[in-house]
N, C-alpha and C positions, 0 to 999 in steps of 0.2 A: 269595326264597319266605317266604311268610307260611301260617302256620296258617290256614285256611279251613274256614268251615262254609256249606253251601248248603241250605237248606230250600224246600221247596214245597207248596202245595196247589193243585191243578188237577184241574177236576172233569173233563175229557175224556181218556179213556184214551190216545188215539194220541198227543197233546201230551205227556202226562205220561211214556208210554214215550220220546217223542224227547229229552224234558229230563233223563232218568236218563240215555238214550246219551252225551247231550252231556257231562254233568259225567264219566260215565266214559272217554270220550275225553281230556280234560283230567286222566285220572290220579287223579280223586277216588275214594274208596271208600264204599260204601253203610255208612251208620251205622246209618240205621232207613230204613222202606220209602220215605220222601220226604225223606230228610236224607241227606247226604253230606258227607265231610270228605278234608281232604289239604292239602298244600302247593302255594301256586300263586302267580308273582308278581304282580304291581299291573298288568301288562298283561295276563298269561292272566285275571285275576280279570275287567278289563274285557273282553275278548274272550269270555267266556265267557259273561256278563250280555247282552251284544250278541246272542249267538247264541241264547240263550234268549228273549230278547225277540223274535226274528225269528219262532221257533217258535211262541210264544205267540200273538203276532198280537193278534188282539182277542177271544180265546176268555177265559173267566173262569179268573182264578186270580193267585196270588200267589207271589212269589218273593223270597228273601231270601239276599244272601250276607253272612255275617260275616267280618271279619278278627278273627282272635286273638292277642292278645299273646303271643311266645314264653314269658314266665312261667306265663302260664295253662293254656296248652298242654300245657307240661310237667307243671303242678302238676294236671291233670285227673284224674280217677276213673274207672276203665271196670271195668265188671263184668260179666263173661261173656266166651263164647268169640269169640275174634277172627275166626272164620272164620263166625260166625253171620249168615245174613240172612233 
């Protein structure tokens, strides 16, 4: 399992909602309105991105999945409430 960050900027509300749901289906937690974090295997990272690509289709948007090293993940600094959305 790899610490994973998914960020997106998508114009269409319906596609944006579906992509957020896909991230949650893979067990990611919302970090910001358009950013999710969590632990995913490499296979699940690839599956999620294929699912997101299908949802986005030819709509305008940009999605990034970043796999973060364990050391960096453990040393991240978080300020604020854990349940804040």
